[in-house]
C-alpha positions, 0 to 999 in steps of 0.5 A, a space after each residue: 146694663 148687664 147681660 143676663 145669664 139667659 141672654 148669654 145662653 141664647 147667644 151660645 145657642 144661636 152661635 153669636 158666642 162660643 161656649 168659651 167666650 160666654 165662660 170668659 164673659 162670666 169670669 170677667 163679671 166675677 172678677 169685676 165684682 171683686 174676689 171677696 164678694 160674699 154673694 159670689 163666694 157663698 152662693 150656689 147659683 143655678 139656673 132652675 127657673 127663668 121666671 114664672 113662665 118656666 113654671 107655667 110651661 112645665 105645668 103644661 108639659 106635665 099635663 100633656 105628657 101625663 094625658 098622652 101616657 094615659 091614652 097610649 097605655 089604654 090603647 096601645 099598652 105599657 111599652 108604647 106608653 113609655 115610648 110615646 112619652 120618650 118621643 114627645 119629651 124629645 120633640 118638646 125639648 126641640 122647642 123649649 130647650 133648644 130654641 127657648 132655652 127654658 131651664 125648668 122645662 128642660 130639666 123636666 123634659 130630660 128626666 122624662 126622656 131618660 126615665 121613659 127611655 129606660 122604661 121602654 127598653 126595660 119592658 122590651 128586654 123583660 119580654 124578650 129575655 127568659 124569665 129569671 129571678 127578680 132583682 128587687 132587693 131590700 135597700 135597692 128599691 129604685 130597681 124595677 122588679 124585673 130580671 137583672 139582665 133586662 134592667 142592666 141592658 135597659 140602663 145601658 141603652 138609656 145611657 147612650 140615649 142620654 149622651 145623645 140628648 146631651 150632644 143635642 141639647 146640652 142640659 147640665 142635669 143630663 150628665 147626672 142622669 147618665 151617671 144614674 143609668 150607668 150605676 143602675 146597670 152596674 148594680 143590676 148586672 152584679 145582682 144578675 150574676 150574684 143574686 144572693 149577694 150579702 146585703 152588706 156587699 150589695 150596699 158596698 157596691 152602691 156606695 162604690 158607685 156613689 163615690 165614683 159619681 162624687 169624684 166625677 162631680 169633684 172633677 167638674 168642680 175643680 175644673 171651674 173653681 170660680 163657678 161661672 161655666 156650665 161645669 158648675 151646674 153639672 157638678 151640682 147635679 152629680 153631687 145631688 146624685 152621689 149623696 143618696 148613693 152613699 148615704 142610703 146604703 150606709 144607713 140601711 145596709 150597715 146600720 139597719 135602717 131608721 125603724 126602731 132606732 136604738 141609741 148607738 144606731 141613732 148616734 151612728 146616723 148623726 155621725 154620718 150626717 156630721 161627716 157629710 156636713 164637713 165634706 159639704 163645707 169643704 167642697 162648698 156644696 150644700 146639696 151634698 148635705 140635704 140627702 142625709 137631712 131626713 135620716 138625721 131627723 129620724 136619729 134626732 127624734 129617737 134620741 129626743 124620745 129616749 131622753 124622756 120627751 114623749 109627746 113633743 118628739 116631732 116638734 122638738 126634732 124639727 126644732 133641733 134640725 131647724 136650729 142646726 141648719 140655720 146655725 150652719 148657714 150662718 156660720 158657713 163661711 167662717 167654718 169653711 175657712 177654718 176647715 180649709 186651713 187644715 188642708 194642704 194648700 195644693 188642694 185648697 187652691 183647686 177648691 171652689 172660690 177665692 175663699 180657699 186661699 189660705 191668705 184670705 
C-alpha cells in the first residue's frame, strides 16, 4: 500500500514528519520507480484537486465570499468590502488550508486574500494620498486606475501579507502571488516617477520583471530536479507568472498588438511562440508555453486569412493550433532530449529529470 500525497502533506501539517523527511520519502518513491519511468519524467505533477470535495468546497467559498463582499459594499463601502473579503479568506484558510490541507480551496483562498488585501490598501492609500495622474497606461491594464504611489505602496503591503500567509499556511502559489505584487510595486513606482515613459521602455520594464521571476522559478526548479518536493509547485506558479510578463509586453509593446496583423508582425509573434516553446521544452515546463498560445492563434489566423482562406479562418486556425499542440505533446521527450544534447552538460545535469543526462 502506497502513502498518498495528501497523507504526506497531512503528516507534515500534524508534525508526524518534517518537510525534509516527506521530501526524502517522495525521492525514495521516485527512485524505486526507476530512472526511466516515463510518467515521472514527462509529467508535471501538481496537487490542484484532491477530489470532487475540493470543487464542492471551492464553490461554497466563492458563494460565501461573493455574498459577503456584496453586503459589505452595500452597507459599509468599497474599502470595507475588500477588508471583509481578506479577513474571511484568512479565517477560512485556517480550516480548509491549515487543517484540511485541501488544494483547490487553498489556492482560491490565497488568491482571494492577497487580491483583497491589495484592494483594501489601494483604496486606503488612494484616499489618503494627494490626487495625481492615474497610472493606467496601454499594455499595463492590470494596474488600477489610481496613482502610482497608491498602487506601489498597496502592492508592498500585500507582499508582506503574502509572506505572512506563506509562513502560516505554506501554500506554494503564495510565492508567485508575492512576486506579482513586487512586480506591480516596481512598475507602479517607476510610472509614478516617470508617467510619460516611452511605451517601449515601459514594456522593457515589465519584461525585466518577468525575466527576474523566471530566474527565480529556475532557482526552485534546479533545487529540486526530481520534482518531488514543494519547490516544484512553487516553480510551476512562478513560471505561470513569468510567461505573460514576458510575452504580453513583447507583443503589445514591440510588435503593436494583435489587431489588424500584417504578415511581418504575425511572423514575429509566431517566432516568439516558437522561442518560448524551445525554452519550455528545455526546462520541461509546458505551463511556460501556454500564455503565448492565444497570441499564436491570432498570428496563425492572420496568416491563414492572408493566404486566401476567407470563410474558414477560425476553424483552420484552431486546426493548426491543435495539430501543433498534439505534435509537440507526442514528441516532447525526444525533442527535449535532442535539445539538451546541444547544451553544456554542466547545465543539463541541473535541469529537471534524469532525461537531462547526456548518457540517457
